[in-house]
C-alpha positions in Angstrom: 57.6 -13.5 -75.0 60.5 -11.2 -73.3 62.5 -11.5 -76.3 60.1 -10.9 -78.7 58.5 -7.9 -76.7 62.2 -6.7 -76.8 62.7 -7.3 -81.2 59.0 -5.4 -81.3 60.7 -2.4 -79.4 63.5 -2.5 -81.3 61.8 -2.9 -84.9 59.9 0.7 -83.9 63.3 2.6 -82.8 64.7 1.4 -86.1 61.6 2.6 -88.6 61.5 5.7 -86.6 65.3 6.5 -87.8 65.8 5.2 -91.1 65.2 8.8 -92.6 66.5 10.5 -89.7 69.4 9.1 -88.1 71.1 9.7 -84.6 73.3 12.5 -84.9 76.7 12.3 -83.1 77.7 15.1 -80.7 81.6 16.1 -80.7 81.1 17.4 -76.8 82.9 14.7 -75.3 85.2 13.7 -72.1 87.9 14.8 -72.5 87.0 17.7 -74.4 88.6 18.4 -78.0 90.3 22.1 -77.9 89.2 23.3 -81.3 85.7 21.6 -82.9 84.9 23.8 -86.1 81.5 22.2 -88.0 79.1 23.5 -91.4 75.7 23.1 -92.2 76.4 21.1 -94.9 74.7 17.8 -95.3 76.4 15.2 -92.7 77.9 11.9 -93.0 76.1 8.9 -93.3 78.0 6.0 -90.7 76.3 2.7 -92.0 77.2 -0.9 -92.6 78.8 0.1 -96.2 81.1 2.4 -94.6 84.6 0.8 -95.1 88.0 1.5 -93.0 90.7 2.7 -94.8 94.0 2.1 -93.1 97.8 3.4 -94.4 100.6 0.9 -93.6 100.9 0.8 -89.8 97.6 1.0 -88.5 95.3 -1.9 -89.6 95.1 -2.6 -85.5 93.6 0.7 -85.5 91.3 0.2 -88.3 90.5 -2.9 -86.7 89.6 -0.8 -83.2 87.8 1.5 -85.0 85.2 -1.1 -86.6 84.7 -2.9 -82.8 84.1 0.1 -81.3 81.6 1.2 -83.9 80.1 -2.6 -83.4 79.7 -2.3 -79.8 77.8 1.2 -80.2 76.1 0.7 -83.5 75.6 -2.8 -84.0 77.9 -3.2 -87.4 81.4 -4.6 -88.1 82.6 -2.2 -90.6 84.8 -3.6 -93.5 88.6 -2.8 -93.1 90.8 -2.7 -96.1 94.4 -0.8 -96.9 94.2 2.6 -98.1 93.1 3.2 -101.7 93.1 6.1 -103.9 89.5 8.0 -104.0 88.4 5.8 -101.1 85.1 6.7 -99.7 84.4 6.0 -96.4 86.7 6.6 -93.1 90.4 7.1 -93.7 93.2 6.2 -91.5 96.7 8.0 -92.2 99.3 9.3 -91.0 100.9 13.1 -91.1 103.4 14.3 -88.7 104.3 17.1 -90.8 100.8 18.7 -90.2 101.3 18.6 -86.0 103.7 20.3 -83.5 103.9 17.2 -81.5 103.1 13.7 -81.0 99.5 12.0 -80.0 98.0 15.1 -82.0 95.2 14.4 -84.7 92.6 16.1 -87.1 89.5 14.3 -87.9 87.8 16.0 -91.2 84.3 15.0 -91.9 83.1 15.5 -95.5 79.6 14.4 -96.7 81.4 11.6 -98.4 84.6 11.0 -96.5 86.1 11.1 -92.4 89.6 11.2 -92.7 91.3 10.6 -89.3 95.2 11.9 -89.3 97.4 11.9 -86.6 101.0 12.6 -86.0 101.5 9.1 -85.4 99.3 6.0 -84.6 98.8 7.2 -81.2 97.5 10.2 -82.3 95.0 8.6 -85.2 93.9 5.9 -82.0 92.8 8.9 -80.1 90.9 10.4 -83.2 89.1 7.0 -83.1 88.2 7.8 -79.2 87.0 11.1 -80.2 84.7 9.4 -83.2 84.1 6.3 -80.5 82.8 8.5 -77.8 80.4 10.9 -80.0 78.6 8.5 -81.6 75.2 8.5 -80.3 74.1 5.5 -78.0 70.4 4.9 -78.2 67.6 2.7 -77.1 68.1 0.5 -79.4 72.1 0.0 -78.1 71.0 -0.4 -74.6 68.7 -3.3 -75.5 71.6 -4.5 -77.6 73.7 -4.5 -74.8 71.7 -6.4 -72.6 71.8 -9.6 -75.1 74.7 -11.7 -75.8 76.9 -10.6 -78.9 75.6 -13.0 -81.3 71.5 -11.9 -80.3 72.2 -8.3 -81.7 68.5 -7.4 -82.4 69.6 -5.0 -84.9 72.0 -2.2 -86.3 71.7 1.7 -86.6 72.8 4.3 -88.7 74.3 7.5 -87.5 75.3 10.9 -89.1 78.3 12.6 -88.4 78.3 16.5 -88.6 80.3 18.0 -90.7 83.4 19.8 -89.9 87.3 19.4 -88.2 88.2 18.4 -85.2 92.3 19.2 -84.1 93.1 17.9 -80.5 96.2 17.2 -78.8 97.3 16.7 -75.2 98.4 18.9 -72.9 100.6 16.1 -70.6 102.7 13.9 -72.4 102.2 11.5 -69.6 98.2 10.5 -68.4 98.9 7.6 -65.8 96.2 5.4 -63.5 97.7 3.4 -61.3 96.1 0.3 -59.6 97.7 -2.1 -57.0 96.7 -5.8 -56.8 99.1 -6.5 -53.9 96.4 -6.0 -51.1 93.9 -7.9 -53.0 94.9 -9.4 -56.2 93.1 -8.3 -59.4 92.9 -11.5 -62.2 94.3 -10.9 -65.9 91.0 -10.2 -67.6 89.9 -7.6 -64.9 93.5 -6.0 -65.1 92.6 -5.8 -69.0 89.2 -4.3 -68.5 91.3 -1.7 -66.5 93.5 -1.2 -69.1 90.4 -0.7 -72.0 89.1 1.9 -69.2 92.5 4.1 -69.3 92.3 3.8 -73.4 88.6 5.4 -73.2 89.7 7.6 -71.2 92.9 8.9 -73.8 95.6 7.5 -71.3 98.5 6.7 -71.9 100.7 5.1 -68.9 99.6 2.2 -66.9 101.3 2.0 -63.4 101.6 -1.4 -62.2 102.2 -1.5 -57.9 103.6 -5.6 -57.9 105.2 -5.9 -54.5 103.9 -5.1 -51.1 104.3 -6.1 -47.8 101.0 -8.1 -48.0 101.8 -9.8 -51.8 104.4 -10.1 -54.1 102.6 -10.3 -57.4 105.5 -11.1 -60.4 107.2 -14.1 -61.0 111.2 -13.9 -60.8 112.8 -17.0 -62.1 116.1 -16.6 -60.1 113.6 -16.2 -56.7 111.0 -19.1 -57.5 110.1 -18.9 -53.6 109.0 -15.3 -53.9 105.1 -16.3 -55.6 105.0 -19.6 -53.7 105.3 -17.7 -50.4 105.6 -14.2 -50.9 102.3 -14.5 -53.1 100.1 -16.0 -50.5 99.3 -14.3 -47.0 96.8 -16.5 -44.3 94.8 -13.8 -43.4 93.9 -10.4 -43.4 92.8 -7.8 -41.0 89.2 -7.3 -40.2 88.0 -3.9 -40.5 90.3 -0.6 -40.4 93.5 -2.2 -38.9 92.0 -3.9 -35.6 93.2 -6.5 -34.0 90.9 -9.4 -35.1 91.7 -11.3 -38.6 90.2 -13.4 -40.9 91.9 -17.2 -41.7 91.4 -16.7 -45.5 94.1 -17.5 -47.5 94.7 -14.9 -49.8 97.4 -14.1 -52.9 97.8 -15.0 -56.7 100.9 -13.6 -58.9 101.2 -13.2 -62.8 103.7 -15.1 -64.7 106.4 -13.5 -66.7 104.4 -14.5 -70.0 101.4 -13.7 -68.6 102.7 -10.0 -68.1 104.5 -10.1 -71.6 101.3 -10.6 -73.1 99.8 -7.7 -70.8 102.3 -5.5 -72.2 101.3 -6.6 -76.0 97.6 -6.0 -74.8 98.0 -2.5 -73.4 100.7 -1.3 -76.4 98.2 -2.1 -79.0 95.8 0.8 -77.3 99.1 3.1 -77.1 99.5 2.4 -73.0 102.8 2.1 -71.5 102.9 -0.4 -68.5 105.2 1.1 -66.0 106.2 -2.1 -63.2 106.5 -0.6 -59.6 108.9 -2.8 -57.1 108.4 -0.9 -53.7 111.8 -0.4 -52.3 113.6 -0.4 -49.4 110.5 -0.2 -47.9 106.9 -2.1 -47.8 109.3 -5.8 -48.6 107.5 -7.8 -45.8 106.6 -10.4 -48.4 109.9 -10.7 -49.8 111.5 -10.5 -46.0 109.1 -13.6 -45.4 110.2 -15.6 -48.1 114.1 -14.5 -47.4 114.2 -13.4 -44.1 118.4 -12.9 -44.3 117.2 -9.7 -46.1 115.9 -8.3 -43.1 117.8 -6.2 -40.3 116.4 -8.9 -37.9 116.2 -11.8 -39.5 113.1 -12.3 -38.8 111.0 -14.4 -38.7 108.5 -12.8 -41.0 104.9 -12.9 -42.2 103.5 -12.1 -45.0 101.8 -9.1 -43.8 98.1 -9.8 -42.7 97.5 -5.9 -41.7 97.6 -2.2 -43.6 99.7 0.1 -42.6 103.7 0.9 -42.8 105.8 -1.9 -41.3 108.9 -1.2 -39.5 110.5 -4.4 -41.3 112.4 -3.4 -44.3 115.5 -4.3 -46.3 118.6 -4.5 -44.4 120.9 -1.9 -46.4 124.0 -2.5 -45.1 123.3 -6.2 -46.7 124.8 -7.1 -49.8 123.0 -9.7 -49.9 119.6 -8.0 -49.8 121.3 -5.3 -52.6 122.1 -8.3 -55.0 118.5 -9.2 -54.6 116.5 -6.1 -55.0 119.1 -5.4 -58.5 118.4 -9.1 -59.6 115.0 -8.5 -59.5 114.9 -5.1 -61.2 116.6 -6.3 -64.1 114.2 -9.2 -64.3 111.6 -7.1 -64.2 112.6 -5.5 -67.1 113.2 -8.2 -69.4 109.4 -8.5 -68.8 108.7 -4.2 -69.3 110.2 -2.7 -71.7 108.5 0.7 -70.2 110.9 3.6 -70.4 110.1 3.9 -66.8 110.7 2.2 -64.0 109.3 3.1 -60.6 111.4 1.7 -57.5 109.0 3.1 -54.7 110.9 4.9 -51.7 108.1 5.8 -50.0 107.0 5.4 -46.2 110.0 3.3 -45.0 110.8 3.7 -41.3 114.5 4.0 -40.4 114.1 1.9 -37.1 115.4 -1.2 -37.9 118.6 0.5 -39.3 119.3 2.7 -36.4 119.9 -0.6 -34.1 121.1 -2.6 -37.4 125.1 -3.4 -36.7 125.1 -3.6 -40.8 123.4 -0.7 -41.2 125.7 1.5 -39.0 128.5 -0.5 -40.7 127.4 0.8 -44.4 126.8 4.3 -42.8 130.0 4.4 -41.4 132.0 3.2 -44.9 130.1 5.5 -47.0 130.6 8.5 -44.4 127.1 9.4 -44.3 126.2 12.0 -41.5 123.5 13.8 -40.2 123.4 17.5 -41.4 120.4 19.2 -39.5 118.1 18.3 -42.5 118.3 14.7 -42.7 119.7 12.4 -40.7 122.6 9.5 -41.3 120.1 7.2 -42.5 118.0 9.2 -44.6 121.1 9.2 -46.6 121.2 5.4 -45.9 117.9 5.4 -48.2 119.3 8.0 -50.7 122.0 5.1 -51.2 120.1 2.0 -51.8 118.0 4.3 -54.4 120.6 5.9 -56.2 121.8 2.7 -56.6 119.0 1.0 -57.9 118.4 4.0 -60.2 122.0 3.1 -61.6 121.1 -0.1 -62.4 117.9 1.1 -64.1 120.0 3.5 -66.3 122.4 1.0 -67.5 119.5 -0.5 -69.4 118.6 2.6 -71.1 115.4 3.5 -68.7 114.4 5.8 -66.0 113.4 5.7 -62.1 110.2 7.4 -60.6 110.2 7.4 -56.9 107.7 8.3 -54.7 108.6 12.2 -53.0 110.0 10.9 -50.1 113.0 10.1 -52.4 114.1 14.1 -51.9 114.9 13.4 -48.3 118.3 13.4 -49.1 120.5 12.7 -52.2 118.2 11.8 -55.5 119.5 10.9 -58.3 119.5 13.7 -60.8 117.9 11.7 -63.4 114.9 10.7 -60.9 111.1 11.4 -62.0 109.3 12.7 -58.8 105.7 11.5 -58.2 104.3 14.1 -55.9 102.0 12.0 -53.5 102.4 14.0 -50.4 100.7 16.8 -51.5 101.9 19.2 -54.5 105.4 20.6 -52.6 107.3 17.7 -53.0 106.4 18.5 -57.1 107.2 21.8 -56.6 110.7 21.0 -54.6 111.6 18.5 -57.5 110.7 21.0 -60.3 113.1 23.7 -58.9 115.6 21.2 -58.5 115.4 20.3 -62.4 113.6 16.7 -61.7 110.5 16.2 -63.9 107.6 15.6 -62.1 104.3 13.4 -62.2 101.5 15.3 -59.8 99.2 12.5 -57.8 98.4 14.6 -54.6 96.9 12.6 -52.3 94.3 15.2 -52.1 93.0 15.4 -54.9 93.9 12.2 -56.8 93.8 8.8 -54.5 90.7 7.2 -55.5 90.5 5.2 -53.0 88.8 7.3 -50.7 85.3 8.3 -50.4 83.3 9.8 -52.9 80.2 11.0 -51.1 80.0 11.9 -47.0 77.3 10.1 -46.6 79.6 6.7 -46.2 76.9 4.5 -44.1 75.5 4.1 -47.7 79.0 3.7 -49.7 81.2 0.6 -50.2 83.9 0.4 -47.4 87.0 2.3 -48.6 90.5 3.4 -46.1 88.8 6.8 -45.7 89.4 10.4 -46.7 86.7 12.4 -49.2 87.3 13.3 -52.6 84.4 14.0 -54.4 84.3 14.3 -58.5 84.6 18.1 -57.8 87.2 18.3 -55.9 89.3 16.0 -58.8 87.6 18.5 -61.6 88.8 21.5 -59.5 93.0 20.6 -59.2 95.2 22.7 -61.0 98.4 20.5 -62.0 100.7 23.2 -62.8 101.3 25.2 -59.4 102.1 28.9 -59.7 105.2 28.5 -57.1 106.5 27.7 -60.0 107.9 30.0 -63.1 106.9 29.0 -66.6 110.8 27.2 -67.2 109.8 25.1 -63.8 106.2 24.1 -64.6 107.6 22.6 -68.0 109.1 19.3 -65.8 105.8 18.9 -64.2 104.9 16.3 -67.2 101.9 14.4 -66.4 99.5 13.5 -63.9 98.1 10.4 -62.3 95.4 8.8 -59.8 96.1 6.2 -58.0 94.0 3.3 -56.6 95.2 1.2 -53.5 93.3 -1.8 -52.6 93.4 -2.2 -49.0 89.3 -2.1 -48.7 88.8 -2.7 -52.2 88.7 -6.5 -52.5 86.7 -6.8 -55.9 87.4 -5.5 -59.5 83.7 -4.2 -59.4 84.7 -2.0 -56.7 88.2 -0.4 -58.2 85.9 0.1 -61.2 83.4 1.9 -58.8 86.6 4.0 -57.2 87.3 5.2 -60.7 84.8 6.3 -62.4 83.6 8.8 -62.8 86.3 10.8 -60.8 88.5 9.0 -64.2 86.7 11.1 -66.3 87.8 14.7 -64.2 91.3 13.3 -64.0 91.0 12.9 -68.2 90.1 16.4 -68.7 93.1 17.8 -66.4 95.8 15.0 -67.9 94.2 15.9 -71.8 93.7 19.9 -71.3 94.4 21.4 -67.7 92.0 24.1 -68.7 92.6 27.1 -67.1 88.4 28.1 -67.2 86.3 25.4 -65.6 82.4 24.7 -66.0 81.5 21.8 -63.7 77.9 21.7 -64.8 78.9 21.6 -68.2 81.4 18.7 -67.3 78.8 16.9 -65.5 76.5 16.9 -69.0 79.5 15.1 -70.5 80.1 12.9 -68.1 76.4 11.4 -68.8 77.6 10.8 -72.0 80.2 8.9 -70.8 78.2 6.8 -68.3 76.3 5.7 -71.6 78.8 3.9 -72.7 79.8 2.7 -68.8 76.3 1.1 -69.6 77.3 -0.1 -72.3 80.2 -2.0 -71.6 78.8 -3.1 -68.1 81.2 -0.8 -66.0 80.4 -0.2 -62.6 80.6 3.6 -61.8 79.5 6.0 -58.5 76.4 8.4 -59.8 76.8 10.8 -57.0 76.8 13.8 -59.5 74.2 12.8 -61.3 71.8 12.8 -58.4 72.9 15.7 -56.1 71.8 15.4 -52.5 71.8 18.6 -50.7 71.7 17.5 -47.4 73.3 19.3 -45.0 73.2 18.5 -41.3 72.8 21.4 -38.8 73.0 22.1 -35.2 70.5 24.3 -33.0 71.6 27.5 -33.1 73.6 28.6 -30.0 75.4 31.0 -28.3 78.4 30.3 -30.3 77.2 30.3 -33.7 78.6 31.7 -36.3 80.3 34.3 -34.2 83.7 35.3 -34.4 86.3 32.6 -33.3 90.3 32.4 -33.2 92.9 29.7 -33.1 95.7 30.2 -30.6 97.1 26.9 -32.2 96.7 26.3 -36.2 95.7 22.9 -37.3 97.8 20.7 -39.6 98.0 22.3 -43.1 96.2 19.8 -45.3 93.5 19.8 -42.7 93.1 23.5 -42.1 90.0 24.1 -44.8 88.8 27.6 -44.1 90.0 27.8 -40.9 88.5 28.2 -37.2 84.9 28.6 -38.8 84.5 25.2 -39.6 84.0 25.0 -35.4 81.2 26.7 -35.7 79.2 27.1 -38.5 76.3 25.3 -37.5 77.2 22.6 -40.2 77.3 19.4 -39.1 80.6 16.9 -40.5 80.0 13.3 -41.6 82.4 10.5 -40.8 85.0 11.5 -44.2 87.4 13.6 -42.2 88.8 15.6 -44.8 85.5 17.0 -46.3 86.3 20.2 -45.2 84.0 20.3 -42.2 86.1 18.9 -39.7 89.5 20.8 -38.5 92.3 18.0 -37.9 95.0 18.4 -35.3 98.1 16.4 -34.3 100.3 17.1 -31.9 98.9 20.2 -30.4 95.7 20.9 -29.0 92.8 22.6 -30.3 92.6 26.1 -28.7 89.5 28.4 -30.0 88.3 31.2 -28.4 85.1 32.5 -29.4 83.6 36.1 -29.5 80.0 35.7 -28.1 79.8 39.6 -29.4 77.9 40.4 -25.2 77.9 38.7 -21.8 76.1 36.1 -21.6 75.2 33.3 -18.7 77.0 30.0 -20.0 76.7 26.9 -18.9 77.5 24.3 -21.1 80.3 23.5 -23.5 79.7 20.3 -26.4 81.9 19.9 -29.5 81.8 16.7 -31.6 84.9 14.9 -32.3 85.5 11.8 -34.8 87.3 8.4 -34.1 88.6 6.6 -37.0 91.2 4.7 -35.1 92.8 2.5 -38.3 93.2 6.1 -39.5 95.3 7.4 -36.3 92.2 9.4 -35.3 91.1 9.1 -31.3 89.2 10.5 -29.0 90.1 13.8 -27.2 92.3 12.7 -24.0 91.2 16.0 -22.2 89.1 19.5 -22.5 88.9 22.4 -20.3 86.7 25.5 -20.9 87.9 29.1 -19.9 85.7 31.8 -19.6 86.7 35.6 -20.1 85.0 39.3 -20.1 87.8 41.5 -21.8 89.3 38.6 -24.0 92.6 39.0 -22.0 92.5 37.2 -19.0 90.6 33.8 -18.6 89.7 32.2 -15.5 88.8 27.9 -15.8 85.7 27.1 -15.1 85.7 23.2 -16.8 87.9 20.4 -17.0 87.2 16.9 -18.3 89.4 13.8 -18.8 88.5 10.9 -21.7 89.7 7.6 -21.7 91.2 6.6 -24.8 89.5 4.5 -27.1 90.2 0.5 -27.3 90.1 -1.3 -30.5 86.7 -3.1 -29.4 85.1 0.4 -29.0 83.0 1.3 -31.8 84.7 4.3 -34.4 82.4 7.1 -35.1 81.3 10.8 -34.1 80.4 11.4 -30.5 79.6 14.4 -28.7 81.6 15.8 -25.9 80.0 17.6 -23.2 81.6 19.4 -20.3 78.9 21.2 -17.6 79.5 24.0 -15.0 78.5 26.7 -12.8 76.5 29.5 -14.3 79.2 32.0 -15.3 78.5 35.3 -17.2 81.5 35.8 -19.8 81.5 37.2 -23.3 84.2 34.8 -24.4 84.5 31.4 -24.2 87.7 29.5 -24.9 87.8 25.8 -25.3 91.1 23.7 -25.5 90.7 20.2 -26.4 94.2 18.0 -26.1 94.9 14.5 -27.8 96.4 11.6 -26.8 99.4 9.2 -28.3 98.7 6.4 -29.8 98.7 3.4 -27.6 101.3 0.3 -27.5 98.9 -1.5 -29.8 98.5 0.5 -32.3 101.0 0.2 -35.7 101.6 4.0 -35.0 102.7 3.6 -31.4 105.0 6.4 -30.3 103.3 8.8 -32.4 100.6 12.0 -31.4 97.1 10.6 -32.3 95.1 13.0 -34.7 91.9 14.7 -33.2 89.1 15.9 -35.8 87.0 18.2 -34.3 84.0 20.1 -36.0 80.8 22.0 -33.8 81.4 23.8 -30.8 78.0 24.7 -28.7 78.0 27.3 -25.9 74.7 27.0 -24.0 
């Protein structure tokens, strides 16, 4: 009975649209640079339409037919090009364009021509046409059924005119980490399809980690027998509890070659990453002789940064990496090979006789800017760069590889903000911008994290992605040309399923696509949201999971009861960390409360320095109480304060202490969250109130032991 109802509805829809077919809309993501339309009669896309292709474009023609079948319910016939062809013509015309991947769509009443500088340009023209097609109620009904039981088909009108378009950045990437949580090949292929839908051409595939080795290496088979599997996983955000569920998996070289072909058909290059010399504990668990201590090691069950890294003074370890990279390059034809270089602690090297002997052999010395061990890492990275370059490839490394002597040909992936990218471009390196502040898609998309799936932390709404400018103003036009691309990253410590990956990626991927393709100087977020609605229809059609925050905005802002400090002049004697400074001191008494996302802009973050704030209440008042809110997220190195004190003054110069209180450090058994701390004291008359808040050092049972903990403070109230 339910199926019959759907058929009746579909029949009514088809009857209603036989004379006035739904019209395509070229207002898509990424937005084409030039669209010129006329009022002539439209081109009707129907079952009778034929796709004609020139030599080398048959697969593109098949893609177009498949996309139309997905959306309108019919597959078009595909034929080699003929003169006087009426239908859709795919052709190459490099002389009509100034750059690779450019395309033009010309629509007349009888013919649609999609021509490109190259096959990739034709493919992106096809994506534009695909995203322009009307997704109707009929399409929605069809998508709910199997492909073999579609209800009907639907013609479409294509407005007459011309679209000319090209990308601003040659490198347009997305990253995926299947090491922390393994993703099967079918899921990875869907991920590649998602990239193609968003006009992306680079897939950064992270294949080695402390928590799992994911690529078959024939010379070292134990890497996938041992290193691909961990015996359990930490529960929560790096507490002391672990499950006992064996987790892992790997990709064979044949599977990866098939994946390379799959991506190449969609004009996507796969960039493999073997992260070295840190993030290698899965390899060390397999071959403990490659580490400085000899182990024993385990495939790491927790998240974070392990002190155990490859022994840079051990020739066997260096030969191991060279062998691995050569096999990786046998599988992946990518012009780029990512060799990591991030988050490599030097504590083992400082104590390792082999590493110290290598430092002496190479005559490496600290120079006030970098340590001898920093230069030892440069030796490792440059040695591996030569292995890669010997086969005609280029290395990519995270921005830490700038800390020493970096290979002149290395491409820098700037993730710790944009500063590394700026420095690299000024030195003549090509740069890919991927700052965590704007392009780490493993961060929360909403401050209401109680209703969000778990993730690593942070806060990154679509608006912030859309607002990012990849070309820093600090660079000259010549230096800006070294910014070759933009990429977003998805790390999977807390993302255990592919459905969760999709949710974290979209619709932030829409904003990323706009940055990569257009880098617009003037942006209209409201107009962008409307274009996202059309993309969401495609997500629904393909059953992609995605976040819907931008379509259902909620203006929830928690506020405090106004008090003597609310919105009064406030200054800081010590400044917060630059990346957690946001609007500055006013955040502390603006009356608006932060939620659990520490980088939402409503908290100030301090590490190694106290929060020292002076509030001018603008007139004398009697005060008896000071309260403040602090965030605790122990896995993110954010702890409760160690001590707070209150001082008062009549003139803003001479202060006297009226209260002091100490707070024991939170243990792993204590809950994370937002807590209010209160200091009460005898009534005191004052105009100025100074609040000083100190942090703890990280405890011995924490991965960051020896470093100061972060303190994140929001609202300071004075009563």
